[in-house]
C-alpha atoms as one frame of an Amber mdcrd trajectory, in Angstrom:
protein
  26.503  -0.761   0.695  25.532  -3.235  -1.574  21.683  -4.089  -1.095  19.058
  -1.885   0.230  15.613  -2.546   1.720  13.127  -0.178   0.456   9.799   1.619
   1.396   7.260  -1.967   0.208   9.164  -3.982   3.347   7.409  -1.145   5.789
   5.059  -2.674   7.732   5.174  -5.973   5.627   7.967  -7.817   7.323   7.605
 -11.173   5.717  11.076 -12.189   6.743  11.868 -14.597   3.817  15.455 -12.711
   3.413  16.255 -13.382   6.918  16.187 -17.057   6.284  18.126 -16.990   3.317
  20.933 -14.661   4.142  24.282 -16.472   4.502  25.986 -14.118   6.875  23.135
 -13.142   8.848  22.967  -9.339   8.146  19.613  -8.882   7.945  17.862  -7.476
  11.206  14.362  -6.789  12.076  13.607  -2.984  13.019  10.479  -1.450  14.313
   8.773  -1.096  10.949  10.988  -3.170   8.402  14.084  -5.038   8.285  17.328
  -3.732   7.510  20.528  -5.133   5.648  24.096  -4.298   7.520  26.183  -2.590
   5.257  29.614  -4.063   6.790  28.254  -7.475   6.708  26.339  -8.192   3.696
  28.584  -9.837   0.972  26.365  -8.941  -2.064  25.160 -12.448  -2.733  21.685
 -11.014  -3.823  19.839 -14.450  -1.893  17.509 -11.982  -0.269  16.686  -9.765
  -3.444  15.505 -13.282  -4.964  13.029 -14.151  -2.258  11.418 -10.761  -1.115
   7.755 -11.172  -1.912   7.241  -7.470  -2.002  10.261  -6.572  -4.382  11.888
  -4.111  -1.839  15.525  -5.183  -1.907  17.844  -3.365  -4.454  21.036  -3.044
  -5.237  22.314   0.544  -4.030  23.526   1.466  -7.716  20.144   0.878  -8.661
  17.888   2.601  -6.539  15.841   5.318  -7.593  16.035   8.900  -6.090  12.755
   8.435  -3.924  14.393   5.311  -2.469  17.705   6.954  -1.181  16.521   7.799
   2.095  16.565   4.058   2.660  20.085   4.214   2.431  20.416   6.578   5.508
  17.658   4.834   7.042  20.284   1.750   7.143  23.139   3.357   7.983  21.383
   4.889  10.961  19.874   1.557  12.029  23.069   0.266  12.415  24.668   3.312
  14.087  27.151   3.779  11.389  27.722   7.049   9.325
């Protein structure tokens, strides 16, 4: 997994990230968006346009954001 969408996206769902993704790897869930780790090409376009700064490279996540890695995996049914 490259990029992960974290807590600031919950209930926000602005969607700019979806519009700029060149490979359509971002999908809308019930409460937030999720990045498909199997499709993401690590381009960073989504991170640059996120108005709530919710998108981070997985290696840059703080401990509190680690559950969002699992949430994305579960969303896409990949463990």
